[in-house]
C-alpha positions in Angstrom: 26.5 -10.1 -12.8 28.8 -9.7 -9.8 31.2 -7.1 -8.7 30.5 -3.4 -8.6 29.6 -0.6 -11.0 32.7 1.0 -12.3 33.4 4.7 -12.2 33.9 4.6 -15.9 30.1 4.3 -16.3 30.3 8.1 -16.1 31.9 8.3 -19.6 28.7 7.2 -21.2 27.4 10.8 -21.3 24.5 10.1 -23.7 23.2 7.2 -21.7 19.4 7.5 -21.0 18.7 4.1 -19.4 20.9 2.2 -16.9 19.1 -1.0 -15.9 20.9 -3.7 -14.0 17.9 -5.1 -12.2 18.1 -8.5 -10.5 21.8 -9.3 -10.4 24.3 -9.8 -7.7 26.0 -6.5 -7.8 27.8 -5.2 -4.7 29.5 -2.0 -3.7 28.2 1.6 -3.7 26.9 3.8 -6.4 29.7 5.3 -8.5 30.3 9.0 -7.9 30.5 9.5 -11.7 26.8 8.8 -12.1 26.4 12.5 -11.8 27.9 12.8 -15.3 24.9 11.1 -16.9 22.9 14.2 -17.5 20.6 12.6 -20.0 19.7 9.7 -17.7 15.9 9.1 -17.6 15.8 5.7 -15.8 18.2 4.3 -13.2 17.2 0.8 -12.0 19.5 -0.9 -9.5 16.8 -3.0 -7.9 17.3 -6.5 -6.6 21.0 -6.5 -6.0 23.3 -6.4 -3.0 24.5 -2.9 -3.3 25.1 -0.7 -0.2 26.1 2.7 0.9 24.1 5.9 0.7 20.7 5.5 -1.0 20.6 9.1 -2.1 24.1 10.4 -2.9 24.5 14.0 -3.7 25.3 13.3 -7.4 21.9 11.9 -8.0 20.3 15.3 -7.5 22.3 16.6 -10.5 20.4 14.2 -12.9 17.6 16.7 -13.7 16.2 14.5 -16.5 15.6 11.5 -14.2 12.1 10.2 -14.4 12.5 6.8 -12.7 14.8 6.1 -9.7 14.6 2.5 -8.6 16.8 1.1 -5.9 14.5 -1.3 -4.0 15.7 -4.5 -2.4 19.3 -3.7 -1.7 21.2 -2.7 1.4 21.1 1.1 0.9 21.0 3.2 4.0 20.6 6.8 5.1 17.6 9.1 4.9 15.6 10.7 2.0 17.0 14.3 1.8 14.8 17.3 1.2 16.9 17.8 -2.0 14.7 15.1 -3.6 12.8 18.2 -4.8 15.6 18.9 -7.2 14.4 16.0 -9.4 11.7 18.0 -11.1 10.8 15.2 -13.6 10.7 12.3 -11.1 7.6 10.1 -11.6 8.8 6.9 -9.9 10.6 6.7 -6.6 11.1 3.1 -5.6 13.4 2.6 -2.6 11.6 -0.3 -0.7 13.3 -3.1 1.1 16.4 -1.2 2.2 17.7 0.2 5.5 16.4 3.7 5.1 15.9 5.8 8.3 14.5 9.2 9.1 11.1 10.6 7.9 9.5 11.0 4.5 10.2 14.6 3.6 7.3 16.7 2.3 9.6 17.8 -0.6 9.1 14.4 -2.1 5.8 15.8 -3.5 7.2 19.2 -4.6 7.5 18.5 -8.3 3.9 17.4 -8.5 4.7 14.7 -11.0 5.2 11.7 -8.7 3.1 8.7 -9.8 4.4 5.9 -7.6 6.2 6.0 -4.2 7.4 2.7 -2.9 9.2 2.9 0.5 7.9 -0.2 2.2 10.1 -2.5 4.4 12.5 0.2 5.7 12.9 1.9 9.1 11.2 5.1 8.4 9.6 7.1 11.2 7.4 10.2 11.6 4.2 11.0 9.8 2.8 10.6 6.2 3.3 14.0 4.5 -0.1 15.6 3.7 1.5 17.1 0.6 1.2 13.7 -1.1 -2.5 14.4 -1.4 -1.8 17.2 -3.8 -0.3 14.8 -6.4 -2.8 14.5 -9.1 -1.1 11.5 -10.8 -0.2 9.5 -7.7 -1.6 6.0 -8.2 0.6 3.8 -6.0 1.6 4.6 -2.5 3.2 1.8 -0.5 4.9 2.6 2.9 4.0 -0.6 4.8 6.3 -2.3 7.3 8.0 0.8 8.7 7.5 2.6 12.0 5.4 5.5 10.8 3.2 7.2 13.5 0.3 9.6 13.9 -2.9 9.9 11.9 -3.4 9.6 8.2 -3.6 13.2 7.0 -7.1 13.9 5.7 -5.6 15.7 2.7 -4.1 12.4 1.5 -7.6 11.4 0.5 -7.5 14.1 -2.2 -5.2 11.9 -4.3 -8.2 10.5 -6.1 -6.1 8.6 -8.7 -4.8 6.2 -6.1 -5.2 2.6 -7.0 -2.9 1.1 -4.3 -2.7 2.4 -0.8 -0.7 0.3 1.6 -0.1 1.6 5.1 -0.1 -1.7 6.9 2.3 -2.8 9.6 3.1 0.6 11.1 2.1 2.5 14.3 -0.5 4.7 12.7 -3.5 5.8 14.7 -6.6 7.8 14.5 -9.9 7.1 12.7 -10.8 6.6 9.1 -12.4 9.8 7.9 -15.4 10.0 5.5 -13.1 11.5 2.9 -11.9 7.9 2.2 -14.9 7.8 -0.2 -13.0 10.1 -2.5 -10.6 7.3 -3.5 -13.0 5.7 -6.0 -10.2 4.2 -8.1 -8.7 2.2 -5.2 -8.0 -1.5 -5.9 -5.7 -2.4 -3.0 -6.4 -0.9 0.4 -4.6 -2.2 3.5 -4.4 -0.6 6.9 -3.9 -3.8 8.9 -1.7 -4.1 12.0 -1.7 -0.5 13.2 -3.5 1.3 16.0 -6.5 2.7 14.2 -9.7 3.1 16.1 -13.3 4.4 15.7 -16.1 3.5 13.3 -15.9 2.7 9.6 -17.7 5.4 7.6 -20.4 4.3 5.2 -18.5 6.2 2.4 -16.5 3.0 1.9 -19.4 2.0 -0.3 -17.9 4.2 -3.0 -14.8 2.1 -3.2 -16.4 -0.3 -5.6 -13.3 -1.2 -7.5 -11.5 -2.7 -4.5 -9.9 -6.1 -4.9 -8.2 -6.1 -1.5 -9.8 -4.6 1.6 -7.6 -5.5 4.6 -8.0 -3.5 7.9 -7.6 -6.3 10.5 -5.6 -6.1 13.8 -6.8 -2.6 14.8 -9.1 -1.2 17.3 -12.2 -0.5 15.2 -15.6 -0.3 16.9 -19.3 -0.1 15.9 -21.4 -1.7 13.3 -19.8 -2.5 10.0 -21.6 -0.6 7.1 -23.6 -2.9 4.8 -22.6 -1.0 1.7 -21.2 -3.6 -0.8 -24.0 -3.5 -3.3 -21.8 -2.0 -6.0 -18.7 -4.0 -5.4 -17.8 -6.2 -8.4 -14.1 -7.1 -8.0 -13.4 -7.7 -4.3 -11.3 -10.8 -3.7 -9.8 -10.5 -0.2 -11.7 -9.0 2.8 -10.2 -9.1 6.2 -11.7 -7.2 9.2 -10.6 -9.7 11.9 -9.3 -9.0 15.3 -11.2 -5.7 16.0 -14.3 -4.8 18.0 -17.0 -4.7 15.3 -20.5 -5.4 16.6 -23.9 -5.8 15.2 -24.9 -7.8 12.2 -22.6 -9.2 9.5 -23.1 -7.1 6.4 -25.2 -9.3 4.1 -24.2 -7.4 0.9 -20.7 -8.7 1.3 -21.9 -12.1 0.0 -23.4 -10.6 -3.1 -20.0 -9.8 -4.5 -19.4 -12.4 -7.3 -15.6 -12.4 -7.0 -15.3 -12.8 -3.2 -12.8 -15.5 -2.4 -11.6 -14.8 1.2 -13.6 -13.3 4.0 -12.1 -13.1 7.5 -14.4 -11.7 10.1 -13.0 -13.6 13.1 -12.6 -12.3 16.7 -15.0 -9.4 16.8 -18.3 -9.2 18.5 -20.6 -9.6 15.5 -24.0 -10.7 16.7 -27.3 -12.0 15.2 -27.5 -14.7 12.6 -25.3 -15.6 9.7 -26.8 -13.8 6.6 -29.2 -16.1 4.7 -27.4 -15.3 1.4 -23.9 -16.3 2.7 -23.6 -19.1 0.2 -24.3 -16.8 -2.7 -20.5 -16.0 -3.0 -19.8 -18.8 -5.4 -16.0 -18.4 -5.4 -15.6 -18.3 -1.6 -12.7 -20.3 -0.4 -12.2 -19.2 3.2 -15.0 -17.9 5.4 -13.9 -17.2 9.0 -16.7 -16.2 11.4 -15.3 -17.7 14.6 -14.8 -15.7 17.8 -18.0 -13.7 17.6 -21.4 -13.7 19.3 -23.5 -15.2 16.5 -26.7 -17.0 17.2 -29.2 -19.1 15.4 -28.6 -21.8 12.8 -26.2 -22.0 9.8 -28.3 -21.2 6.7 -28.9 -23.9 4.2 -26.4 -24.5 1.5 -27.9 -25.6 -1.8 -26.4 -28.1 -4.2 -23.8 -26.4 -6.4 -23.0 -23.7 -3.8 -19.7 -23.4 -2.0 -17.9 -25.7 -4.4 -14.6 -23.8 -3.8 -14.9 -23.7 0.0 -12.0 -25.2 1.9 -12.4 -23.6 5.3 -15.5 -22.6 7.3 
């Protein structure tokens, strides 16, 4: 579909779902959207719409559960009036031109389950109030210009399955409270300014599928705590300052496919069990201070390996 949403949409007063996802719509949101008092879902994603991302009329839709406007050309900031949407569970506004900070009021209703704000121009800090959301399972704010430390209270959101903070200007260390996020599957902190040592509590994140923390300023020995991991696919700790031995338990993970440990100062020998990861495709150990010989690879091992 092309063209814009007509103001006459506001005459459909009993409408509960308005879904025009993935078209070629242009123009701004009609003012008469405010008339759709029964609206539960508004999905304008993947179009070419522009104008204010959060017009005043939206905050009159008190039944709204899902507000999806990602991948358009919407602009402006997220107003504190977002707290007026008491039923809101999904706020998806990624891939737009949003500016300003993430208001703490976004967590005020307590019902938010997924917050997707990646690929915008947001600044400021991550609100610690997000950690109070008992049902929050998906938080993606990557590729913005967020700053400061991760608030420790965020690690109280123990239902999180996806936490993507990559490609920002975040700093500080990774606190031991990260071990509270036992349901995490996708954890990415890469390309920020984090520093310090990685706590051994990451061993509790045994459901992880993606563990990506490269391009930061980490130091110290990487904890050898992967004994309970069963699902890890993608592991990237490259371009940091890790030292000491490579964690041998990493290669006991039966699902491991990609392991990037390049450009650190890992020392000692390559773990004897490094060929035990039968699905391994990429193993990057270059740019370290390793010594000794490459351990033997038995027949039948590394059948999927394309890069070493």
